[in-house]
N, CA, C and O of each residue as an XYZ file, in Angstrom:
828
protein
N     123.607     94.374     46.828
C     124.553     94.887     47.812
C     125.058     93.751     48.682
O     124.281     93.142     49.418
N     126.382     93.449     48.604
C     126.947     92.367     49.387
C     128.453     92.409     49.273
O     128.994     93.123     48.430
N     129.136     91.652     50.113
C     130.581     91.485     50.129
C     131.293     92.779     50.490
O     130.735     93.868     50.355
N     132.518     92.649     50.944
C     133.326     93.831     51.248
C     133.906     94.382     49.961
O     134.000     93.677     48.956
N     134.299     95.660     50.001
C     134.866     96.288     48.810
C     136.137     95.577     48.374
O     136.357     95.377     47.179
N     136.978     95.192     49.335
C     138.242     94.555     48.976
C     137.999     93.196     48.317
O     138.668     92.869     47.337
N     137.055     92.393     48.829
C     136.750     91.098     48.237
C     136.192     91.280     46.832
O     136.535     90.528     45.920
N     135.331     92.279     46.660
C     134.688     92.524     45.384
C     135.690     92.949     44.329
O     135.457     92.734     43.140
N     136.831     93.566     44.750
C     137.775     94.145     43.817
C     139.062     93.346     43.676
O     139.975     93.761     42.963
N     139.142     92.205     44.349
C     140.416     91.490     44.414
C     140.909     90.998     43.060
O     142.100     90.724     42.913
N     140.037     90.878     42.069
C     140.451     90.352     40.768
C     140.807     91.445     39.770
O     141.088     91.141     38.610
N     140.802     92.712     40.189
C     140.992     93.796     39.240
C     142.458     94.072     38.926
O     142.760     94.565     37.839
N     143.375     93.774     39.836
C     144.776     94.090     39.609
C     145.414     93.138     38.613
O     145.132     91.939     38.629
N     146.263     93.657     37.756
C     147.016     92.820     36.829
C     148.290     93.546     36.449
O     148.297     94.777     36.456
N     149.371     92.848     36.116
C     150.609     93.518     35.733
C     150.409     94.348     34.481
O     149.586     93.997     33.635
N     151.141     95.437     34.345
C     151.065     96.254     33.155
C     151.743     95.550     31.993
O     152.742     94.856     32.184
N     151.209     95.722     30.791
C     151.794     95.124     29.600
C     153.042     95.892     29.192
O     153.296     96.991     29.684
N     153.820     95.302     28.287
C     155.014     95.982     27.782
C     154.647     97.277     27.090
O     155.341     98.284     27.228
N     153.535     97.248     26.330
C     153.088     98.451     25.631
C     152.758     99.563     26.617
O     153.118    100.720     26.400
N     152.067     99.208     27.708
C     151.750    100.204     28.736
C     153.034    100.810     29.299
O     153.155    102.025     29.456
N     153.986     99.932     29.598
C     155.222    100.390     30.223
C     155.973    101.353     29.314
O     156.568    102.323     29.783
N     155.944    101.077     27.995
C     156.655    101.928     27.056
C     156.006    103.303     26.932
O     156.662    104.275     26.556
N     154.703    103.380     27.252
C     154.000    104.647     27.148
C     154.310    105.560     28.319
O     154.002    106.751     28.271
N     154.911    105.025     29.364
C     155.231    105.812     30.539
C     156.702    105.640     30.902
O     157.327    104.641     30.545
N     157.243    106.614     31.608
C     158.686    106.611     31.853
C     159.079    105.892     33.126
O     160.273    105.735     33.381
N     158.137    105.449     33.933
C     158.471    104.776     35.186
C     159.179    103.465     34.911
O     158.849    102.772     33.949
N     160.153    103.115     35.748
C     160.912    101.885     35.553
C     160.341    100.715     36.339
O     160.682     99.567     36.057
N     159.464    100.981     37.335
C     158.936     99.881     38.143
C     157.526    100.204     38.604
O     157.282    101.240     39.223
N     156.606     99.309     38.298
C     155.237     99.452     38.773
C     154.942     98.379     39.800
O     155.362     97.231     39.656
N     154.215     98.762     40.837
C     153.866     97.851     41.921
C     152.363     97.588     41.913
O     151.580     98.531     42.027
N     151.938     96.327     41.781
C     150.495     96.042     41.860
C     149.951     96.487     43.210
O     150.573     96.250     44.246
N     148.793     97.130     43.194
C     148.216     97.656     44.425
C     146.707     97.767     44.239
O     146.244     98.570     43.429
N     145.936     96.973     44.974
C     144.484     97.052     44.901
C     144.011     97.893     46.079
O     143.986     97.426     47.218
N     143.636     99.138     45.794
C     143.219    100.032     46.862
C     142.137    100.972     46.335
O     142.313    101.601     45.292
N     141.037    101.066     47.042
C     139.966    101.965     46.629
C     140.402    103.404     46.843
O     141.152    103.698     47.774
N     139.934    104.305     45.981
C     140.303    105.711     46.050
C     139.213    106.526     45.358
O     138.189    105.983     44.943
N     139.443    107.831     45.239
C     138.501    108.652     44.489
C     139.242    109.727     43.715
O     140.297    110.203     44.131
N     138.666    110.099     42.578
C     139.162    111.206     41.775
C     138.337    112.439     42.121
O     137.107    112.391     42.101
N     139.008    113.542     42.436
C     138.329    114.805     42.720
C     138.633    115.806     41.614
O     139.772    115.913     41.160
N     137.610    116.539     41.183
C     137.774    117.571     40.176
C     136.638    118.581     40.337
O     135.810    118.443     41.238
N     136.594    119.586     39.477
C     135.550    120.604     39.581
C     134.163    120.002     39.375
O     133.175    120.525     39.890
N     134.088    118.915     38.629
C     132.813    118.266     38.333
C     132.241    117.511     39.533
O     131.027    117.337     39.638
N     133.117    117.063     40.438
C     132.658    116.310     41.598
C     133.697    115.312     42.071
O     134.896    115.511     41.873
N     133.237    114.239     42.696
C     134.106    113.192     43.230
C     133.637    111.842     42.709
O     132.439    111.562     42.680
N     134.600    110.994     42.290
C     134.270    109.758     41.591
C     135.127    108.611     42.109
O     136.334    108.761     42.297
N     134.497    107.474     42.336
C     135.209    106.306     42.857
C     136.084    105.661     41.784
O     135.752    105.678     40.599
N     137.195    105.097     42.220
C     138.084    104.354     41.333
C     138.853    103.346     42.172
O     138.716    103.308     43.395
N     139.655    102.538     41.513
C     140.514    101.568     42.195
C     141.932    101.712     41.668
O     142.155    101.648     40.459
N     142.887    101.904     42.560
C     144.301    101.950     42.184
C     144.760    100.519     41.951
O     144.692     99.688     42.856
N     145.228    100.229     40.741
C     145.658     98.861     40.440
C     147.165     98.722     40.305
O     147.706     97.646     40.564
N     147.859     99.787     39.904
C     149.319     99.771     39.799
C     149.838    101.168     40.100
O     149.190    102.160     39.765
N     150.997    101.250     40.727
C     151.546    102.550     41.072
C     153.068    102.522     40.976
O     153.698    101.498     41.240
N     153.651    103.656     40.594
C     155.105    103.811     40.579
C     155.434    105.182     41.137
O     154.544    105.901     41.591
N     156.708    105.547     41.104
C     157.097    106.861     41.602
C     156.613    107.982     40.682
O     156.541    109.135     41.108
N     156.285    107.667     39.447
C     155.908    108.716     38.490
C     154.447    108.671     38.069
O     153.944    109.657     37.529
N     153.748    107.563     38.296
C     152.378    107.493     37.821
C     151.584    106.358     38.423
O     152.067    105.604     39.267
N     150.342    106.258     37.961
C     149.406    105.315     38.557
C     148.428    104.833     37.499
O     148.077    105.574     36.581
N     147.993    103.594     37.632
C     146.968    103.016     36.768
C     145.707    102.824     37.590
O     145.756    102.278     38.692
N     144.566    103.274     37.055
C     143.304    103.224     37.787
C     142.261    102.408     37.048
O     142.182    102.446     35.820
N     141.471    101.679     37.796
C     140.282    101.004     37.289
C     139.123    101.972     37.443
O     138.874    102.488     38.532
N     138.400    102.220     36.325
C     137.288    103.161     36.313
C     135.981    102.426     36.031
O     135.991    101.335     35.459
N     134.867    103.013     36.426
C     133.558    102.391     36.267
C     132.610    103.223     35.417
O     131.420    102.923     35.318
N     133.150    104.272     34.805
C     132.366    105.178     33.977
C     133.355    106.052     33.211
O     134.551    106.004     33.499
N     132.897    106.848     32.243
C     133.831    107.718     31.520
C     134.579    108.656     32.458
O     134.061    109.060     33.499
N     135.784    108.987     32.077
C     136.614    109.882     32.875
C     136.110    111.317     32.752
O     135.873    111.778     31.635
N     135.934    112.048     33.874
C     135.548    113.463     33.780
C     136.535    114.230     32.909
O     137.737    113.968     32.938
N     136.016    115.177     32.136
C     136.858    115.902     31.183
C     137.627    117.058     31.810
O     138.336    117.772     31.100
N     137.510    117.260     33.105
C     138.188    118.371     33.768
C     139.706    118.275     33.592
O     140.273    117.183     33.583
N     140.349    119.431     33.454
C     141.802    119.437     33.252
C     142.567    119.239     34.558
O     143.671    118.695     34.550
N     141.991    119.676     35.683
C     142.661    119.547     36.982
C     142.043    118.391     37.761
O     140.872    118.445     38.135
N     142.827    117.352     38.003
C     142.359    116.157     38.699
C     143.246    115.869     39.899
O     144.456    116.089     39.859
N     142.632    115.374     40.965
C     143.379    114.926     42.133
C     142.934    113.515     42.475
O     141.749    113.192     42.398
N     143.886    112.681     42.853
C     143.591    111.339     43.336
C     143.674    111.367     44.852
O     144.733    111.645     45.415
N     142.546    111.077     45.524
C     142.542    111.041     46.982
C     142.529    109.601     47.454
O     141.626    108.836     47.116
N     143.533    109.231     48.237
C     143.663    107.882     48.756
C     142.802    107.717     50.017
O     142.338    108.712     50.574
N     142.582    106.467     50.475
C     141.748    106.251     51.665
C     142.265    106.956     52.916
O     141.481    107.279     53.808
N     143.579    107.199     52.993
C     144.144    107.864     54.172
C     143.980    109.372     54.135
O     144.436    110.058     55.050
N     143.334    109.914     53.090
C     143.105    111.346     52.974
C     144.172    112.080     52.186
O     144.020    113.272     51.921
N     145.264    111.397     51.797
C     146.321    112.048     51.025
C     145.827    112.355     49.619
O     145.249    111.494     48.955
N     146.054    113.587     49.165
C     145.592    114.028     47.858
C     146.783    114.222     46.929
O     147.748    114.901     47.282
N     146.712    113.617     45.726
C     147.820    113.642     44.778
C     147.336    114.214     43.448
O     146.444    113.626     42.837
N     147.881    115.332     42.974
C     147.503    115.858     41.655
C     147.979    114.913     40.552
O     149.122    114.457     40.565
N     147.099    114.625     39.608
C     147.427    113.680     38.527
C     147.042    114.266     37.174
O     146.171    115.130     37.078
N     147.718    113.770     36.116
C     147.447    114.201     34.752
C     147.241    112.967     33.878
O     148.059    112.048     33.926
N     146.163    112.918     33.076
C     145.899    111.733     32.248
C     146.963    111.547     31.171
O     147.441    112.515     30.578
N     147.327    110.281     30.928
C     148.319    109.923     29.917
C     147.699    109.021     28.856
O     147.903    109.238     27.661
N     146.949    108.021     29.281
C     146.306    107.100     28.345
C     145.018    106.576     28.964
O     144.835    106.648     30.180
N     144.132    106.053     28.138
C     142.901    105.455     28.644
C     142.419    104.380     27.685
O     142.676    104.433     26.482
N     141.728    103.419     28.235
C     141.084    102.358     27.470
C     139.814    101.985     28.225
O     139.526    102.575     29.266
N     139.061    101.032     27.731
C     137.804    100.667     28.363
C     138.011    100.233     29.814
O     138.639     99.208     30.079
N     137.483    101.013     30.742
C     137.542    100.647     32.148
C     138.857    100.914     32.848
O     138.972    100.621     34.038
N     139.856    101.457     32.166
C     141.150    101.729     32.786
C     141.732    103.022     32.244
O     141.401    103.449     31.138
N     142.594    103.637     33.025
C     143.293    104.836     32.571
C     144.605    104.956     33.324
O     144.728    104.504     34.462
N     145.586    105.575     32.670
C     146.891    105.797     33.285
C     147.135    107.281     33.483
O     146.727    108.100     32.660
N     147.798    107.623     34.568
C     148.050    109.023     34.911
C     149.490    109.185     35.372
O     150.082    108.258     35.925
N     150.046    110.361     35.143
C     151.328    110.710     35.745
C     151.050    111.607     36.946
O     150.081    112.367     36.957
N     151.915    111.508     37.957
C     151.804    112.403     39.093
C     152.324    113.782     38.699
O     153.379    113.897     38.074
N     151.580    114.831     39.066
C     151.981    116.192     38.724
C     152.976    116.764     39.723
O     153.494    117.864     39.528
N     153.243    116.025     40.785
C     154.231    116.431     41.785
C     154.944    115.176     42.287
O     154.458    114.061     42.096
N     156.088    115.363     42.924
C     156.852    114.226     43.430
C     156.056    113.472     44.489
O     155.397    114.078     45.334
N     156.124    112.144     44.432
C     155.352    111.293     45.339
C     156.301    110.396     46.128
O     157.250    109.839     45.576
N     156.033    110.263     47.421
C     156.784    109.338     48.273
C     156.127    107.968     48.118
O     155.107    107.692     48.749
N     156.712    107.108     47.277
C     156.102    105.829     46.961
C     155.961    104.948     48.204
O     154.945    104.271     48.364
N     156.955    104.947     49.074
C     156.887    104.125     50.283
C     155.711    104.558     51.154
O     154.960    103.717     51.648
N     155.553    105.855     51.339
C     154.432    106.369     52.132
C     153.099    106.001     51.489
O     152.147    105.632     52.177
N     153.041    106.104     50.171
C     151.808    105.781     49.451
C     151.441    104.313     49.617
O     150.275    103.981     49.830
N     152.433    103.437     49.520
C     152.169    102.002     49.651
C     151.811    101.628     51.090
O     151.009    100.721     51.309
N     152.394    102.313     52.065
C     152.097    102.019     53.462
C     150.702    102.480     53.862
O     150.085    101.890     54.748
N     150.195    103.538     53.212
C     148.840    103.996     53.472
C     148.660    104.768     54.758
O     147.533    104.896     55.237
N     149.744    105.296     55.344
C     149.622    106.070     56.574
C     149.023    107.443     56.262
O     149.266    108.002     55.193
N     148.245    107.979     57.192
C     147.653    109.290     56.975
C     146.620    109.602     58.035
O     146.593    108.989     59.103
N     145.754    110.583     57.718
C     144.745    111.020     58.684
C     143.720    109.934     58.985
O     143.293    109.781     60.129
N     143.317    109.162     57.938
C     142.259    108.161     58.115
C     142.713    106.844     57.486
O     142.204    106.470     56.429
N     143.653    106.134     58.103
C     144.208    104.935     57.463
C     143.198    103.823     57.225
O     143.420    102.981     56.355
N     142.093    103.791     57.971
C     141.140    102.693     57.821
C     139.732    103.175     57.474
O     138.793    102.379     57.476
N     139.574    104.452     57.180
C     138.242    104.981     56.919
C     137.798    104.662     55.501
O     138.579    104.831     54.564
N     136.547    104.198     55.315
C     136.050    103.942     53.958
C     136.028    105.225     53.128
O     135.852    106.320     53.662
N     136.207    105.073     51.823
C     136.140    106.214     50.924
C     134.741    106.830     50.970
O     133.740    106.124     50.843
N     134.681    108.147     51.153
C     133.412    108.874     51.172
C     133.375    109.840     50.001
O     134.357    110.529     49.722
N     132.244    109.889     49.322
C     132.052    110.828     48.232
C     131.212    112.001     48.716
O     130.094    111.811     49.194
N     131.747    113.213     48.594
C     130.990    114.409     48.903
C     130.164    114.783     47.679
O     130.715    115.079     46.618
N     128.860    114.770     47.827
C     127.968    115.121     46.731
C     126.645    115.588     47.313
O     126.408    115.452     48.514
N     125.790    116.132     46.473
C     124.478    116.599     46.919
C     123.410    115.822     46.171
O     123.313    115.900     44.946
N     122.593    115.055     46.932
C     121.585    114.207     46.332
C     120.268    114.305     47.116
O     120.226    113.892     48.275
N     119.194    114.839     46.519
C     117.901    114.845     47.211
C     117.479    113.417     47.543
O     117.659    112.504     46.737
N     116.917    113.233     48.732
C     116.541    111.885     49.169
C     115.265    111.951     50.003
O     114.799    113.024     50.385
N     114.720    110.771     50.272
C     113.509    110.646     51.083
C     113.768    109.657     52.209
O     114.471    108.663     52.029
N     113.192    109.942     53.373
C     113.270    109.063     54.528
C     111.861    108.625     54.905
O     110.914    109.407     54.823
N     111.732    107.381     55.313
C     110.434    106.875     55.774
C     110.666    105.997     56.986
O     111.578    105.170     57.008
N     109.808    106.192     58.022
C     109.914    105.397     59.240
C     108.584    105.351     59.962
O     107.568    105.793     59.425
N     108.581    104.829     61.158
C     107.344    104.693     61.920
C     106.741    106.046     62.275
O     105.529    106.163     62.457
N     107.595    107.076     62.373
C     107.100    108.396     62.782
C     106.706    109.290     61.614
O     106.206    110.394     61.828
N     106.923    108.831     60.377
C     106.511    109.629     59.231
C     107.478    109.563     58.069
O     108.388    108.734     58.033
N     107.257    110.466     57.112
C     108.094    110.569     55.916
C     108.713    111.964     55.874
O     108.065    112.953     56.217
N     109.971    112.029     55.452
C     110.693    113.290     55.504
C     111.539    113.469     54.242
O     112.012    112.501     53.646
N     111.713    114.736     53.854
C     112.643    115.076     52.787
C     114.026    115.294     53.399
O     114.149    115.793     54.517
N     115.052    114.919     52.659
C     116.420    115.063     53.148
C     117.360    115.309     51.976
O     116.969    115.174     50.816
N     118.589    115.667     52.282
C     119.634    115.821     51.273
C     120.848    115.023     51.707
O     121.355    115.215     52.813
N     121.313    114.138     50.856
C     122.541    113.398     51.130
C     123.725    114.321     50.867
O     123.842    114.893     49.783
N     124.606    114.468     51.861
C     125.785    115.323     51.741
C     127.042    114.541     51.410
O     127.912    115.043     50.699
N     127.150    113.321     51.912
C     128.214    112.424     51.472
C     127.754    110.991     51.661
O     126.828    110.718     52.425
N     128.413    110.074     50.951
C     127.976    108.681     50.969
C     129.189    107.771     50.797
O     130.142    108.112     50.098
N     129.138    106.608     51.446
C     130.170    105.580     51.301
C     129.471    104.246     51.091
O     128.246    104.188     50.981
N     130.245    103.187     51.035
C     129.641    101.857     50.887
C     128.804    101.488     52.093
O     127.843    100.730     51.966
N     129.149    102.010     53.267
C     128.515    101.586     54.515
C     127.504    102.580     55.091
O     126.713    102.209     55.958
N     127.513    103.826     54.631
C     126.622    104.793     55.250
C     126.612    106.118     54.526
O     127.190    106.252     53.448
N     125.948    107.110     55.127
C     125.818    108.427     54.502
C     125.653    109.492     55.563
O     125.221    109.216     56.683
N     126.000    110.707     55.196
C     125.662    111.877     56.003
C     124.538    112.604     55.284
O     124.628    112.876     54.087
N     123.471    112.918     56.025
C     122.336    113.603     55.428
C     122.037    114.886     56.198
O     122.455    115.054     57.343
N     121.307    115.783     55.546
C     120.758    116.959     56.205
C     119.241    116.850     56.147
O     118.672    116.589     55.087
N     118.584    117.051     57.291
C     117.136    116.877     57.366
C     116.572    117.810     58.433
O     117.141    117.929     59.518
N     115.454    118.475     58.128
C     114.827    119.389     59.090
C     114.119    118.646     60.217
O     113.913    119.205     61.295
N     113.745    117.392     59.977
C     113.025    116.618     61.000
C     113.968    116.251     62.145
O     115.179    116.133     61.957
N     113.390    116.071     63.339
C     114.182    115.632     64.487
C     114.174    114.097     64.508
O     113.151    113.477     64.800
N     115.310    113.503     64.199
C     115.442    112.050     64.160
C     116.154    111.572     65.417
O     117.046    112.253     65.924
N     115.772    110.422     65.916
C     116.344    109.886     67.148
C     117.557    109.007     66.850
O     117.614    108.342     65.816
N     118.519    109.012     67.759
C     119.663    108.116     67.643
C     119.154    106.677     67.681
O     118.305    106.337     68.505
N     119.669    105.841     66.796
C     119.291    104.429     66.625
C     117.930    104.252     65.963
O     117.440    103.128     65.855
N     117.312    105.346     65.519
C     116.039    105.217     64.789
C     116.278    104.527     63.455
O     117.233    104.848     62.748
N     115.407    103.573     63.108
C     115.527    102.853     61.852
C     114.658    103.537     60.799
O     113.514    103.903     61.069
N     115.209    103.705     59.604
C     114.548    104.418     58.524
C     114.817    103.726     57.200
O     115.746    102.928     57.077
N     113.993    104.043     56.210
C     114.247    103.609     54.840
C     114.642    104.839     54.034
O     113.892    105.812     53.949
N     115.829    104.779     53.448
C     116.377    105.885     52.663
C     116.245    105.556     51.187
O     116.576    104.447     50.767
N     115.763    106.508     50.392
C     115.658    106.284     48.945
C     115.805    107.611     48.213
O     115.693    108.678     48.817
N     116.056    107.538     46.914
C     116.108    108.714     46.055
C     115.840    108.254     44.632
O     115.665    107.061     44.385
N     115.807    109.195     43.696
C     115.596    108.827     42.297
C     116.751    108.000     41.754
O     116.584    107.265     40.780
N     117.919    108.113     42.372
C     119.104    107.396     41.886
C     119.477    106.190     42.734
O     120.205    105.313     42.268
N     118.988    106.128     43.980
C     119.337    105.047     44.890
C     118.182    104.054     45.044
O     117.017    104.454     45.021
N     118.494    102.767     45.201
C     117.465    101.825     45.632
C     117.117    102.094     47.090
O     117.877    102.767     47.785
N     115.995    101.588     47.562
C     115.630    101.778     48.963
C     116.624    101.038     49.861
O     116.932     99.868     49.636
N     117.119    101.742     50.881
C     118.126    101.195     51.782
C     117.620    101.308     53.215
O     117.153    102.373     53.621
N     117.704    100.238     53.977
C     117.359    100.278     55.396
C     118.562    100.813     56.157
O     119.677    100.312     56.007
N     118.330    101.837     56.979
C     119.426    102.515     57.685
C     119.101    102.695     59.161
O     117.970    102.484     59.598
N     120.122    103.090     59.917
C     119.947    103.434     61.322
C     120.699    104.733     61.586
O     121.798    104.926     61.066
N     120.121    105.623     62.384
C     120.773    106.878     62.745
C     121.870    106.601     63.771
O     121.602    106.053     64.841
N     123.106    106.982     63.440
C     124.231    106.751     64.346
C     124.593    107.993     65.151
O     124.986    107.873     66.311
N     124.469    109.191     64.563
C     124.806    110.412     65.274
C     123.986    111.577     64.742
O     123.413    111.503     63.655
N     123.937    112.649     65.517
C     123.175    113.843     65.139
C     123.965    115.077     65.532
O     124.550    115.125     66.614
N     123.984    116.085     64.650
C     124.632    117.364     64.922
C     123.776    118.444     64.264
O     123.972    118.774     63.095
N     122.826    118.992     65.023
C     121.885    119.943     64.446
C     121.006    119.254     63.413
O     120.303    118.293     63.727
N     121.048    119.752     62.174
C     120.265    119.158     61.089
C     121.032    118.072     60.335
O     120.499    117.458     59.412
N     122.279    117.840     60.731
C     123.088    116.808     60.083
C     122.973    115.494     60.850
O     122.969    115.479     62.081
N     122.881    114.386     60.103
C     122.757    113.058     60.696
C     123.702    112.094     59.983
O     123.925    112.190     58.776
N     124.246    111.168     60.759
C     125.037    110.091     60.199
C     124.226    108.812     60.183
O     123.694    108.396     61.212
N     124.129    108.185     59.023
C     123.367    106.951     58.869
C     124.300    105.795     58.571
O     125.300    105.970     57.875
N     123.989    104.623     59.086
C     124.703    103.403     58.735
C     123.728    102.477     58.019
O     122.585    102.315     58.447
N     124.194    101.861     56.911
C     123.337    101.003     56.108
C     123.302     99.586     56.674
O     124.312     99.088     57.171
N     122.133     98.934     56.599
C     122.050     97.526     56.990
C     122.852     96.646     56.038
O     123.496     95.690     56.471
N     122.818     96.963     54.736
C     123.584     96.239     53.722
C     124.513     97.220     53.036
O     124.169     98.389     52.862
N     125.689     96.751     52.645
C     126.647     97.618     51.973
C     126.464     97.561     50.464
O     125.984     96.567     49.920
N     126.853     98.643     49.798
C     126.812     98.693     48.340
C     127.926     97.846     47.741
O     128.976     97.659     48.356
N     127.692     97.337     46.542
C     128.795     96.891     45.703
C     129.547     98.143     45.270
O     128.925     99.152     44.939
N     130.871     98.093     45.267
C     131.691     99.258     44.942
C     131.351     99.809     43.556
O     131.171    101.016     43.390
N     131.266     98.928     42.571
C     130.994     99.370     41.205
C     129.622    100.019     41.092
O     129.456    100.987     40.349
N     128.641     99.502     41.817
C     127.292    100.076     41.770
C     127.289    101.498     42.309
O     126.708    102.393     41.695
N     127.936    101.715     43.456
C     127.976    103.053     44.027
C     128.755    103.999     43.122
O     128.392    105.169     42.996
N     129.821    103.510     42.490
C     130.602    104.347     41.577
C     129.739    104.843     40.428
O     129.804    106.017     40.063
N     128.934    103.960     39.859
C     128.079    104.349     38.726
C     126.950    105.278     39.169
O     126.610    106.219     38.452
N     126.368    105.027     40.337
C     125.308    105.893     40.855
C     125.842    107.306     41.082
O     125.213    108.285     40.681
N     127.000    107.404     41.726
C     127.588    108.709     42.009
C     127.933    109.455     40.719
O     127.753    110.669     40.632
N     128.424    108.732     39.730
C     128.749    109.368     38.444
C     127.479    109.900     37.786
O     127.481    111.008     37.250
N     126.420    109.143     37.821
C     125.162    109.593     37.215
C     124.627    110.838     37.932
O     124.185    111.782     37.278
N     124.665    110.846     39.252
C     124.191    112.002     40.022
C     124.986    113.255     39.687
O     124.446    114.362     39.695
N     126.282    113.078     39.389
C     127.153    114.218     39.112
C     127.321    114.503     37.616
O     128.213    115.247     37.210
N     126.449    113.899     36.810
C     126.397    114.239     35.401
C     127.372    113.531     34.496
O     127.640    113.993     33.387
N     127.918    112.393     34.962
C     128.814    111.584     34.133
C     128.095    110.290     33.812
O     127.799    109.518     34.725
N     127.803    110.024     32.545
C     127.049    108.835     32.173
C     127.910    107.764     31.557
O     127.408    106.701     31.193
């Protein structure tokens, strides 16, 4: 776990080939390195937007594409775009937008959360350990920098804990906020984007 997501992903963007362009009807693709997630009935999965046009988008993937027929691409600003698969190859896939897209707005990235890290909503049993004891918990969402958990134990703000699960390595965390049984944790070290993408896919049944 190291480096920022943007630094880790800076080498992923590349211009589309002539063959790619012929497979899609868009006349202009714009290189764009931006983290995002695919949402479907199966769950939520991390990806990277590498090229975008008014009619479609090219994504960098870190695991097989979910087979669900209804897919949405959620950008970091919270904007959700329905997409349909067109082509795929190892580690990449192309999609057409199922509705009209404002390309300028998409490239500008304005929205509800313009700077918020991508969060994956999922359910993952986890364990907490600290000076006051060991506790069972459930991860409700997770990002590169932190997680929201549900736990019956009363945890203190700024309490330091070790978070682990069958799918996660042990992570040193600190409690940032509390709302009843829900807690917000911040990680001492951040995940590599690709590592978290693969972990989340495995938890949600995509190998």
